[in-house]
Backbone and ligand atoms as CSV (ligand in chain L), in Angstrom:
chain,resi,resn,atom,element,x,y,z
A,1,MET,N,N,26.217,-19.529,43.445
A,1,MET,CA,C,26.804,-20.865,43.525
A,1,MET,C,C,26.111,-21.773,42.530
A,2,THR,N,N,26.873,-22.461,41.761
A,2,THR,CA,C,26.290,-23.328,40.760
A,2,THR,C,C,26.463,-24.818,41.177
A,3,ARG,N,N,25.451,-25.563,41.137
A,3,ARG,CA,C,25.517,-26.973,41.470
A,3,ARG,C,C,24.866,-27.757,40.409
A,4,THR,N,N,25.355,-28.899,40.139
A,4,THR,CA,C,24.693,-29.763,39.188
A,4,THR,C,C,23.488,-30.393,39.842
A,5,VAL,N,N,22.497,-30.701,39.062
A,5,VAL,CA,C,21.293,-31.306,39.572
A,5,VAL,C,C,21.536,-32.812,39.934
A,6,GLN,N,N,21.156,-33.154,41.082
A,6,GLN,CA,C,21.246,-34.551,41.467
A,6,GLN,C,C,20.019,-35.292,40.917
A,7,THR,N,N,20.248,-36.254,40.144
A,7,THR,CA,C,19.138,-36.981,39.572
A,7,THR,C,C,19.092,-38.383,40.135
A,8,ARG,N,N,17.920,-38.819,40.535
A,8,ARG,CA,C,17.825,-40.128,41.096
A,8,ARG,C,C,17.718,-41.155,39.997
A,9,LEU,N,N,18.137,-42.377,40.301
A,9,LEU,CA,C,18.060,-43.466,39.353
A,9,LEU,C,C,16.625,-43.703,38.878
A,10,VAL,N,N,15.693,-43.498,39.794
A,10,VAL,CA,C,14.309,-43.712,39.530
A,10,VAL,C,C,13.850,-42.920,38.316
A,11,ASP,N,N,14.462,-41.707,38.114
A,11,ASP,CA,C,14.031,-40.860,37.041
A,11,ASP,C,C,14.263,-41.457,35.670
A,12,PHE,N,N,15.186,-42.383,35.600
A,12,PHE,CA,C,15.532,-42.954,34.265
A,12,PHE,C,C,14.780,-44.248,33.992
A,13,GLU,N,N,14.035,-44.723,34.982
A,13,GLU,CA,C,13.380,-45.979,34.779
A,13,GLU,C,C,12.052,-45.771,33.989
A,14,ASP,N,N,11.762,-46.767,33.192
A,14,ASP,CA,C,10.567,-46.678,32.370
A,14,ASP,C,C,9.351,-46.958,33.190
A,15,ALA,N,N,8.481,-45.950,33.304
A,15,ALA,CA,C,7.331,-46.104,34.163
A,15,ALA,C,C,6.318,-47.088,33.639
A,16,ASP,N,N,6.419,-47.335,32.344
A,16,ASP,CA,C,5.444,-48.296,31.741
A,16,ASP,C,C,5.833,-49.744,31.970
A,17,SER,N,N,7.030,-49.979,32.367
A,17,SER,CA,C,7.443,-51.332,32.618
A,17,SER,C,C,6.992,-51.775,34.043
A,18,PRO,N,N,6.081,-52.787,34.074
A,18,PRO,CA,C,5.515,-53.158,35.379
A,18,PRO,C,C,6.538,-53.611,36.402
A,19,SER,N,N,7.590,-54.224,35.909
A,19,SER,CA,C,8.598,-54.736,36.829
A,19,SER,C,C,9.333,-53.669,37.526
A,20,LYS,N,N,9.348,-52.498,36.906
A,20,LYS,CA,C,10.134,-51.399,37.476
A,20,LYS,C,C,9.237,-50.327,38.105
A,21,LYS,N,N,7.980,-50.576,38.176
A,21,LYS,CA,C,7.091,-49.516,38.711
A,21,LYS,C,C,7.454,-49.167,40.111
A,22,VAL,N,N,7.545,-47.875,40.378
A,22,VAL,CA,C,7.946,-47.404,41.683
A,22,VAL,C,C,6.770,-46.576,42.261
A,23,ASN,N,N,6.442,-46.878,43.446
A,23,ASN,CA,C,5.365,-46.138,44.085
A,23,ASN,C,C,5.983,-44.849,44.712
A,24,LEU,N,N,5.818,-43.757,44.041
A,24,LEU,CA,C,6.453,-42.524,44.505
A,24,LEU,C,C,5.755,-41.885,45.687
A,25,SER,N,N,4.496,-42.338,45.895
A,25,SER,CA,C,3.760,-41.682,46.999
A,25,SER,C,C,4.172,-42.224,48.308
A,26,LYS,N,N,4.772,-43.386,48.321
A,26,LYS,CA,C,5.249,-43.958,49.588
A,26,LYS,C,C,6.735,-44.218,49.513
A,27,PRO,N,N,7.511,-43.165,49.727
A,27,PRO,CA,C,8.998,-43.367,49.674
A,27,PRO,C,C,9.461,-44.325,50.709
A,28,GLN,N,N,10.320,-45.163,50.325
A,28,GLN,CA,C,10.887,-46.103,51.298
A,28,GLN,C,C,11.816,-45.373,52.214
A,29,ARG,N,N,11.730,-45.654,53.478
A,29,ARG,CA,C,12.640,-44.954,54.422
A,29,ARG,C,C,13.408,-46.012,55.201
A,30,LEU,N,N,14.390,-45.471,55.822
A,30,LEU,CA,C,15.205,-46.303,56.710
A,30,LEU,C,C,15.895,-47.456,55.938
A,31,VAL,N,N,15.960,-47.312,54.650
A,31,VAL,CA,C,16.681,-48.313,53.860
A,31,VAL,C,C,18.010,-47.726,53.430
A,32,PRO,N,N,19.067,-48.164,54.090
A,32,PRO,CA,C,20.361,-47.633,53.739
A,32,PRO,C,C,20.812,-48.031,52.354
A,33,ASP,N,N,21.354,-47.136,51.623
A,33,ASP,CA,C,21.963,-47.505,50.359
A,33,ASP,C,C,23.110,-46.587,50.085
A,34,LYS,N,N,23.771,-46.787,48.981
A,34,LYS,CA,C,24.982,-46.022,48.770
A,34,LYS,C,C,24.815,-44.840,47.837
A,35,ARG,N,N,23.529,-44.584,47.450
A,35,ARG,CA,C,23.293,-43.434,46.646
A,35,ARG,C,C,23.397,-42.150,47.491
A,36,PRO,N,N,23.721,-41.057,46.825
A,36,PRO,CA,C,23.761,-39.802,47.585
A,36,PRO,C,C,22.378,-39.481,48.105
A,37,PRO,N,N,22.225,-38.851,49.282
A,37,PRO,CA,C,20.922,-38.574,49.828
A,37,PRO,C,C,20.111,-37.663,48.919
A,38,THR,N,N,18.801,-37.950,48.863
A,38,THR,CA,C,17.920,-37.130,48.055
A,38,THR,C,C,17.843,-35.750,48.688
A,39,LYS,N,N,17.908,-34.739,47.828
A,39,LYS,CA,C,17.883,-33.415,48.341
A,39,LYS,C,C,16.466,-32.938,48.746
A,40,VAL,N,N,16.453,-32.071,49.761
A,40,VAL,CA,C,15.199,-31.535,50.243
A,40,VAL,C,C,14.493,-30.694,49.138
A,41,TRP,N,N,15.319,-30.038,48.350
A,41,TRP,CA,C,14.831,-29.160,47.282
A,41,TRP,C,C,15.584,-29.502,46.005
A,42,ARG,N,N,14.817,-29.767,44.949
A,42,ARG,CA,C,15.495,-30.002,43.683
A,42,ARG,C,C,15.500,-28.753,42.874
A,43,LYS,N,N,16.622,-28.461,42.273
A,43,LYS,CA,C,16.739,-27.218,41.498
A,43,LYS,C,C,15.620,-27.084,40.501
A,44,THR,N,N,14.978,-25.911,40.521
A,44,THR,CA,C,13.800,-25.691,39.673
A,44,THR,C,C,14.100,-24.704,38.541
A,45,ILE,N,N,14.867,-23.710,38.881
A,45,ILE,CA,C,15.155,-22.624,37.880
A,45,ILE,C,C,16.381,-22.964,37.072
A,46,ASN,N,N,16.204,-23.131,35.780
A,46,ASN,CA,C,17.338,-23.429,34.926
A,46,ASN,C,C,17.789,-22.206,34.172
A,47,ASP,N,N,19.059,-22.176,33.815
A,47,ASP,CA,C,19.629,-21.075,33.084
A,47,ASP,C,C,18.880,-20.897,31.771
A,48,GLY,N,N,18.670,-19.673,31.357
A,48,GLY,CA,C,18.040,-19.375,30.100
A,48,GLY,C,C,16.522,-19.391,30.152
A,49,GLU,N,N,15.920,-19.706,31.310
A,49,GLU,CA,C,14.484,-19.712,31.418
A,49,GLU,C,C,14.078,-18.465,32.203
A,50,VAL,N,N,12.847,-18.032,31.910
A,50,VAL,CA,C,12.341,-16.866,32.649
A,50,VAL,C,C,11.364,-17.339,33.735
A,51,TRP,N,N,11.654,-17.011,34.947
A,51,TRP,CA,C,10.766,-17.382,36.004
A,51,TRP,C,C,10.468,-16.182,36.869
A,52,GLY,N,N,9.372,-16.312,37.636
A,52,GLY,CA,C,9.019,-15.243,38.560
A,52,GLY,C,C,8.459,-15.902,39.816
A,53,VAL,N,N,8.064,-15.065,40.764
A,53,VAL,CA,C,7.490,-15.575,41.987
A,53,VAL,C,C,6.101,-15.009,42.086
A,54,PHE,N,N,5.131,-15.899,42.364
A,54,PHE,CA,C,3.713,-15.545,42.342
A,54,PHE,C,C,3.160,-15.867,43.735
A,55,ASP,N,N,2.578,-14.843,44.321
A,55,ASP,CA,C,1.973,-15.007,45.672
A,55,ASP,C,C,0.486,-15.026,45.466
A,56,VAL,N,N,-0.058,-16.198,45.445
A,56,VAL,CA,C,-1.512,-16.323,45.121
A,56,VAL,C,C,-2.214,-17.160,46.202
A,57,ASP,N,N,-3.282,-16.638,46.732
A,57,ASP,CA,C,-4.052,-17.410,47.744
A,57,ASP,C,C,-3.169,-17.934,48.880
A,58,ASP,N,N,-2.328,-17.118,49.420
A,58,ASP,CA,C,-1.463,-17.516,50.534
A,58,ASP,C,C,-0.463,-18.596,50.168
A,59,THR,N,N,-0.283,-18.852,48.862
A,59,THR,CA,C,0.731,-19.781,48.397
A,59,THR,C,C,1.718,-18.991,47.558
A,60,VAL,N,N,2.972,-19.200,47.908
A,60,VAL,CA,C,4.051,-18.525,47.168
A,60,VAL,C,C,4.710,-19.605,46.278
A,61,LEU,N,N,4.703,-19.416,44.983
A,61,LEU,CA,C,5.252,-20.450,44.145
A,61,LEU,C,C,6.114,-19.794,42.982
A,62,PHE,N,N,7.034,-20.616,42.509
A,62,PHE,CA,C,7.775,-20.214,41.332
A,62,PHE,C,C,6.914,-20.456,40.115
A,63,VAL,N,N,6.829,-19.515,39.230
A,63,VAL,CA,C,6.100,-19.680,37.990
A,63,VAL,C,C,7.037,-19.378,36.815
A,64,GLN,N,N,6.903,-20.185,35.779
A,64,GLN,CA,C,7.694,-19.945,34.625
A,64,GLN,C,C,6.964,-19.074,33.628
A,65,ILE,N,N,7.625,-18.094,33.046
A,65,ILE,CA,C,6.979,-17.209,32.124
A,65,ILE,C,C,7.397,-17.580,30.695
A,66,LEU,N,N,6.402,-18.111,29.971
A,66,LEU,CA,C,6.628,-18.523,28.597
A,66,LEU,C,C,5.775,-17.627,27.667
A,67,ASP,N,N,6.435,-16.924,26.798
A,67,ASP,CA,C,5.736,-15.999,25.888
A,67,ASP,C,C,4.845,-15.040,26.690
A,68,GLY,N,N,5.325,-14.604,27.821
A,68,GLY,CA,C,4.575,-13.630,28.606
A,68,GLY,C,C,3.427,-14.252,29.428
A,69,ARG,N,N,3.295,-15.567,29.325
A,69,ARG,CA,C,2.216,-16.197,30.041
A,69,ARG,C,C,2.751,-16.974,31.276
A,70,VAL,N,N,1.898,-17.016,32.265
A,70,VAL,CA,C,2.293,-17.608,33.564
A,70,VAL,C,C,2.035,-19.099,33.561
A,71,HIS,N,N,3.072,-19.838,33.878
A,71,HIS,CA,C,2.944,-21.308,33.951
A,71,HIS,C,C,3.352,-21.796,35.321
A,72,ALA,N,N,2.522,-22.625,35.901
A,72,ALA,CA,C,2.786,-23.232,37.238
A,72,ALA,C,C,2.709,-24.717,37.123
A,73,HIS,N,N,3.647,-25.406,37.660
A,73,HIS,CA,C,3.610,-26.856,37.686
A,73,HIS,C,C,3.458,-27.440,36.271
A,74,GLY,N,N,4.129,-26.808,35.301
A,74,GLY,CA,C,4.146,-27.375,33.974
A,74,GLY,C,C,2.927,-27.048,33.075
A,75,ARG,N,N,1.982,-26.260,33.599
A,75,ARG,CA,C,0.879,-25.873,32.692
A,75,ARG,C,C,0.482,-24.432,32.936
A,76,GLU,N,N,-0.232,-23.865,32.001
A,76,GLU,CA,C,-0.554,-22.455,32.125
A,76,GLU,C,C,-1.516,-22.223,33.254
A,77,ALA,N,N,-1.183,-21.257,34.064
A,77,ALA,CA,C,-2.120,-20.847,35.155
A,77,ALA,C,C,-3.188,-19.954,34.613
A,78,VAL,N,N,-4.411,-20.159,35.051
A,78,VAL,CA,C,-5.522,-19.361,34.586
A,78,VAL,C,C,-6.304,-18.774,35.728
A,79,CYS,N,N,-7.148,-17.803,35.463
A,79,CYS,CA,C,-7.944,-17.181,36.489
A,79,CYS,C,C,-8.849,-18.229,37.143
A,80,LYS,N,N,-8.878,-18.185,38.509
A,80,LYS,CA,C,-9.646,-19.146,39.233
A,80,LYS,C,C,-11.163,-18.913,39.123
A,81,TYR,N,N,-11.533,-17.677,38.656
A,81,TYR,CA,C,-12.977,-17.375,38.566
A,81,TYR,C,C,-13.498,-17.621,37.231
A,82,CYS,N,N,-12.808,-17.181,36.182
A,82,CYS,CA,C,-13.398,-17.281,34.813
A,82,CYS,C,C,-12.522,-18.139,33.890
A,83,GLY,N,N,-11.349,-18.568,34.329
A,83,GLY,CA,C,-10.557,-19.405,33.476
A,83,GLY,C,C,-9.799,-18.593,32.441
A,84,GLY,N,N,-9.822,-17.277,32.546
A,84,GLY,CA,C,-9.115,-16.447,31.586
A,84,GLY,C,C,-7.602,-16.552,31.791
A,85,ILE,N,N,-6.852,-16.081,30.797
A,85,ILE,CA,C,-5.398,-16.089,30.906
A,85,ILE,C,C,-5.014,-15.020,31.874
A,86,LEU,N,N,-3.835,-15.183,32.494
A,86,LEU,CA,C,-3.351,-14.222,33.486
A,86,LEU,C,C,-2.471,-13.166,32.846
A,87,ASP,N,N,-2.556,-11.962,33.405
A,87,ASP,CA,C,-1.890,-10.827,32.841
A,87,ASP,C,C,-0.966,-10.229,33.891
A,88,ILE,N,N,0.343,-10.234,33.611
A,88,ILE,CA,C,1.297,-9.638,34.527
A,88,ILE,C,C,1.351,-8.157,34.327
A,89,ARG,N,N,0.987,-7.381,35.375
A,89,ARG,CA,C,1.093,-5.930,35.251
A,89,ARG,C,C,1.984,-5.439,36.395
A,90,GLY,N,N,3.254,-5.196,36.053
A,90,GLY,CA,C,4.171,-4.732,37.038
A,90,GLY,C,C,4.360,-5.748,38.129
A,91,SER,N,N,4.062,-5.396,39.332
A,91,SER,CA,C,4.286,-6.337,40.444
A,91,SER,C,C,3.020,-7.080,40.875
A,92,GLN,N,N,2.028,-7.063,39.985
A,92,GLN,CA,C,0.759,-7.771,40.286
A,92,GLN,C,C,0.326,-8.541,39.070
A,93,ILE,N,N,-0.490,-9.554,39.402
A,93,ILE,CA,C,-1.091,-10.342,38.309
A,93,ILE,C,C,-2.600,-10.248,38.360
A,94,PHE,N,N,-3.155,-9.916,37.235
A,94,PHE,CA,C,-4.643,-9.819,37.141
A,94,PHE,C,C,-5.117,-10.834,36.147
A,95,CYS,N,N,-6.440,-11.119,36.199
A,95,CYS,CA,C,-7.038,-11.917,35.211
A,95,CYS,C,C,-7.090,-11.045,33.914
A,96,GLY,N,N,-6.664,-11.571,32.811
A,96,GLY,CA,C,-6.680,-10.887,31.544
A,96,GLY,C,C,-7.894,-11.215,30.747
A,97,GLY,N,N,-8.768,-11.999,31.369
A,97,GLY,CA,C,-10.018,-12.449,30.680
A,97,GLY,C,C,-11.199,-11.617,31.059
A,98,GLU,N,N,-12.355,-12.288,31.141
A,98,GLU,CA,C,-13.646,-11.609,31.397
A,98,GLU,C,C,-13.714,-10.831,32.720
A,99,CYS,N,N,-13.309,-11.504,33.809
A,99,CYS,CA,C,-13.550,-10.818,35.104
A,99,CYS,C,C,-12.522,-9.794,35.547
A,100,GLY,N,N,-11.268,-9.947,35.063
A,100,GLY,CA,C,-10.243,-8.943,35.357
A,100,GLY,C,C,-9.845,-8.839,36.831
A,101,VAL,N,N,-10.159,-9.825,37.608
A,101,VAL,CA,C,-9.929,-9.753,39.033
A,101,VAL,C,C,-8.392,-9.896,39.357
A,102,TYR,N,N,-7.979,-9.155,40.399
A,102,TYR,CA,C,-6.601,-9.232,40.880
A,102,TYR,C,C,-6.355,-10.638,41.413
A,103,GLN,N,N,-5.180,-11.240,41.061
A,103,GLN,CA,C,-4.932,-12.617,41.425
A,103,GLN,C,C,-3.856,-12.700,42.542
A,104,GLY,N,N,-2.873,-11.815,42.502
A,104,GLY,CA,C,-1.837,-11.910,43.542
A,104,GLY,C,C,-0.649,-11.085,43.170
A,105,ASN,N,N,0.366,-11.051,44.028
A,105,ASN,CA,C,1.565,-10.303,43.793
A,105,ASN,C,C,2.544,-11.106,42.958
A,106,PHE,N,N,3.381,-10.370,42.281
A,106,PHE,CA,C,4.331,-11.038,41.377
A,106,PHE,C,C,5.668,-10.303,41.384
A,107,SER,N,N,6.735,-11.077,41.279
A,107,SER,CA,C,8.064,-10.454,41.149
A,107,SER,C,C,8.956,-11.277,40.252
A,108,TYR,N,N,9.717,-10.599,39.435
A,108,TYR,CA,C,10.716,-11.275,38.627
A,108,TYR,C,C,11.974,-11.506,39.437
A,109,ASP,N,N,12.050,-10.875,40.616
A,109,ASP,CA,C,13.187,-11.076,41.535
A,109,ASP,C,C,12.910,-12.397,42.274
A,110,LEU,N,N,13.619,-13.421,41.931
A,110,LEU,CA,C,13.340,-14.713,42.528
A,110,LEU,C,C,13.654,-14.808,44.033
A,111,ASN,N,N,14.403,-13.846,44.518
A,111,ASN,CA,C,14.623,-13.827,45.943
A,111,ASN,C,C,13.346,-13.590,46.719
A,112,ALA,N,N,12.330,-13.075,46.012
A,112,ALA,CA,C,11.017,-12.827,46.637
A,112,ALA,C,C,10.444,-14.138,47.198
A,113,TYR,N,N,10.853,-15.269,46.604
A,113,TYR,CA,C,10.355,-16.537,47.073
A,113,TYR,C,C,10.637,-16.708,48.581
A,114,LEU,N,N,11.860,-16.362,48.952
A,114,LEU,CA,C,12.196,-16.464,50.397
A,114,LEU,C,C,11.646,-15.311,51.194
A,115,LYS,N,N,11.668,-14.146,50.583
A,115,LYS,CA,C,11.154,-12.956,51.250
A,115,LYS,C,C,9.677,-13.103,51.552
A,116,TRP,N,N,8.945,-13.739,50.671
A,116,TRP,CA,C,7.470,-13.915,50.886
A,116,TRP,C,C,7.148,-15.260,51.601
A,117,ASP,N,N,8.155,-15.886,52.099
A,117,ASP,CA,C,7.954,-17.104,52.819
A,117,ASP,C,C,7.390,-18.283,52.013
A,118,GLY,N,N,7.921,-18.404,50.806
A,118,GLY,CA,C,7.541,-19.562,49.960
A,118,GLY,C,C,8.021,-20.813,50.648
A,119,ALA,N,N,9.170,-20.716,51.333
A,119,ALA,CA,C,9.642,-21.823,52.183
A,119,ALA,C,C,9.650,-21.265,53.590
A,120,LYS,N,N,9.071,-21.996,54.515
A,120,LYS,CA,C,8.999,-21.479,55.862
A,120,LYS,C,C,10.057,-22.022,56.809
A,121,SER,N,N,10.326,-23.326,56.744
A,121,SER,CA,C,11.298,-23.861,57.666
A,121,SER,C,C,12.730,-23.462,57.244
A,122,LEU,N,N,13.548,-23.254,58.205
A,122,LEU,CA,C,14.914,-22.853,57.862
A,122,LEU,C,C,15.622,-23.915,57.082
A,123,THR,N,N,15.305,-25.139,57.346
A,123,THR,CA,C,15.932,-26.274,56.621
A,123,THR,C,C,15.620,-26.117,55.099
A,124,LEU,N,N,14.375,-25.910,54.798
A,124,LEU,CA,C,13.963,-25.810,53.409
A,124,LEU,C,C,14.505,-24.500,52.782
A,125,ARG,N,N,14.473,-23.449,53.554
A,125,ARG,CA,C,14.932,-22.143,53.044
A,125,ARG,C,C,16.428,-22.241,52.648
A,126,LYS,N,N,17.181,-22.904,53.504
A,126,LYS,CA,C,18.598,-23.067,53.204
A,126,LYS,C,C,18.799,-23.946,51.945
A,127,ALA,N,N,17.998,-24.928,51.822
A,127,ALA,CA,C,18.108,-25.819,50.653
A,127,ALA,C,C,17.746,-25.068,49.388
A,128,VAL,N,N,16.714,-24.296,49.423
A,128,VAL,CA,C,16.258,-23.571,48.259
A,128,VAL,C,C,17.338,-22.539,47.870
A,129,ALA,N,N,17.855,-21.834,48.883
A,129,ALA,CA,C,18.860,-20.826,48.618
A,129,ALA,C,C,20.106,-21.403,47.980
A,130,GLU,N,N,20.484,-22.553,48.492
A,130,GLU,CA,C,21.689,-23.198,47.990
A,130,GLU,C,C,21.477,-23.696,46.563
A,131,GLU,N,N,20.395,-24.384,46.316
A,131,GLU,CA,C,20.144,-24.962,45.015
A,131,GLU,C,C,19.970,-23.910,43.932
A,132,GLU,N,N,19.173,-22.842,44.273
A,132,GLU,CA,C,18.825,-21.881,43.279
A,132,GLU,C,C,19.788,-20.689,43.265
A,133,GLY,N,N,20.723,-20.711,44.204
A,133,GLY,CA,C,21.722,-19.599,44.232
A,133,GLY,C,C,21.156,-18.316,44.767
A,134,PHE,N,N,20.224,-18.395,45.715
A,134,PHE,CA,C,19.652,-17.156,46.300
A,134,PHE,C,C,20.391,-16.802,47.569
A,135,SER,N,N,20.118,-15.561,48.072
A,135,SER,CA,C,20.635,-15.184,49.310
A,135,SER,C,C,19.528,-15.340,50.350
A,136,LEU,N,N,19.978,-15.872,51.509
A,136,LEU,CA,C,19.004,-15.998,52.638
A,136,LEU,C,C,18.736,-14.593,53.151
A,137,GLU,N,N,17.573,-14.514,53.805
A,137,GLU,CA,C,17.223,-13.217,54.450
A,137,GLU,C,C,17.995,-13.042,55.724
A,138,GLU,N,N,18.108,-11.785,56.160
A,138,GLU,CA,C,18.766,-11.458,57.440
A,138,GLU,C,C,18.264,-12.367,58.559
A,139,ARG,N,N,16.937,-12.514,58.604
A,139,ARG,CA,C,16.333,-13.221,59.706
A,139,ARG,C,C,16.759,-14.731,59.780
A,140,ASP,N,N,17.188,-15.213,58.618
A,140,ASP,CA,C,17.601,-16.623,58.601
A,140,ASP,C,C,18.921,-16.830,59.329
A,141,TYR,N,N,19.625,-15.731,59.579
A,141,TYR,CA,C,20.902,-15.839,60.271
A,141,TYR,C,C,20.779,-15.559,61.755
A,142,GLU,N,N,19.571,-15.200,62.186
A,142,GLU,CA,C,19.351,-14.902,63.596
A,142,GLU,C,C,19.409,-16.258,64.354
A,143,PRO,N,N,19.757,-16.077,65.655
A,143,PRO,CA,C,19.831,-17.275,66.495
A,143,PRO,C,C,18.538,-18.019,66.527
A,144,ILE,N,N,18.546,-19.317,66.485
A,144,ILE,CA,C,17.331,-20.075,66.552
A,144,ILE,C,C,17.221,-20.792,67.896
A,145,HIS,N,N,15.994,-21.146,68.237
A,145,HIS,CA,C,15.770,-21.624,69.602
A,145,HIS,C,C,15.710,-23.145,69.699
A,146,TYR,N,N,15.978,-23.824,68.619
A,146,TYR,CA,C,15.928,-25.277,68.707
A,146,TYR,C,C,17.149,-25.793,67.910
A,147,THR,N,N,17.424,-27.010,68.139
A,147,THR,CA,C,18.543,-27.642,67.460
A,147,THR,C,C,18.033,-28.333,66.151
A,148,PRO,N,N,18.415,-27.849,65.003
A,148,PRO,CA,C,17.981,-28.505,63.782
A,148,PRO,C,C,18.534,-29.940,63.668
A,149,GLN,N,N,17.648,-30.785,63.199
A,149,GLN,CA,C,18.097,-32.227,63.153
A,149,GLN,C,C,18.676,-32.538,61.791
A,150,TRP,N,N,19.763,-31.808,61.479
A,150,TRP,CA,C,20.387,-32.007,60.163
A,150,TRP,C,C,20.721,-33.464,59.871
A,151,SER,N,N,21.324,-34.127,60.879
A,151,SER,CA,C,21.772,-35.450,60.580
A,151,SER,C,C,20.603,-36.378,60.271
A,152,VAL,N,N,19.491,-36.202,61.026
A,152,VAL,CA,C,18.288,-37.000,60.762
A,152,VAL,C,C,17.786,-36.721,59.367
A,153,LEU,N,N,17.726,-35.446,59.044
A,153,LEU,CA,C,17.187,-35.038,57.790
A,153,LEU,C,C,17.855,-35.715,56.613
A,154,TYR,N,N,19.143,-35.767,56.629
A,154,TYR,CA,C,19.833,-36.242,55.425
A,154,TYR,C,C,20.025,-37.764,55.386
A,155,GLU,N,N,19.566,-38.420,56.446
A,155,GLU,CA,C,19.664,-39.851,56.454
A,155,GLU,C,C,18.478,-40.462,55.706
A,156,PHE,N,N,17.385,-39.773,55.672
A,156,PHE,CA,C,16.143,-40.341,55.107
A,156,PHE,C,C,15.959,-39.879,53.679
A,157,GLU,N,N,15.357,-40.745,52.854
A,157,GLU,CA,C,15.035,-40.366,51.556
A,157,GLU,C,C,13.753,-39.522,51.544
A,158,ASP,N,N,13.672,-38.609,50.597
A,158,ASP,CA,C,12.455,-37.858,50.406
A,158,ASP,C,C,11.871,-37.292,51.685
A,159,PHE,N,N,12.712,-36.952,52.561
A,159,PHE,CA,C,12.221,-36.403,53.839
A,159,PHE,C,C,11.687,-35.008,53.569
A,160,GLU,N,N,10.440,-34.805,53.964
A,160,GLU,CA,C,9.854,-33.482,53.826
A,160,GLU,C,C,10.198,-32.608,54.982
A,161,ALA,N,N,10.712,-31.448,54.640
A,161,ALA,CA,C,11.164,-30.559,55.701
A,161,ALA,C,C,10.008,-30.133,56.624
A,162,ASP,N,N,8.812,-30.150,56.011
A,162,ASP,CA,C,7.646,-29.737,56.809
A,162,ASP,C,C,7.425,-30.678,57.996
A,163,GLU,N,N,7.793,-31.939,57.805
A,163,GLU,CA,C,7.568,-32.941,58.843
A,163,GLU,C,C,8.413,-32.606,60.081
A,164,LEU,N,N,9.491,-31.936,59.820
A,164,LEU,CA,C,10.366,-31.577,60.956
A,164,LEU,C,C,9.610,-30.632,61.872
A,165,GLU,N,N,8.817,-29.782,61.278
A,165,GLU,CA,C,8.130,-28.760,62.064
A,165,GLU,C,C,6.970,-29.363,62.886
A,166,LYS,N,N,6.457,-30.483,62.456
A,166,LYS,CA,C,5.324,-31.040,63.174
A,166,LYS,C,C,5.773,-31.730,64.496
A,167,GLU,N,N,7.033,-32.102,64.514
A,167,GLU,CA,C,7.465,-32.812,65.645
A,167,GLU,C,C,7.685,-31.957,66.877
L,1,ZN,ZN,ZN,-11.050,-14.060,35.451
């Protein structure tokens, strides 16, 4: 399924302009407006880019592969021990520098993000699957024991799906 990316107006505003400065760390809530609701997950993987899934230190994240190198959150990921560049070897990533230590599991199959629990709550899993065009796991279709608060979720801006789980 292909969907266009929903972009917020905030993204176009000049951050250097004091009058328009927006505090992104404290999203305003309960303020009704006519903009479409902010999505729980913003599309990350764009056509023509090479991405993989990296399971490192109990964190599963999407990483972009640029010239064979692993990039996370917009910058190159390096070995946490020696700072060396990372080396993808099959389904694993090792330090390609001095220490050579194993760093974590890796897959070019982006469905691994859901398989490895990169998103834990069903709400977030569904959002990721929809935005990125993945298939949900079998277990995601199993009956659940609580009533998801879909309506609440989509009424608030920047609502973190994790907060739903704390309640
Ligand atoms: Zn190293």
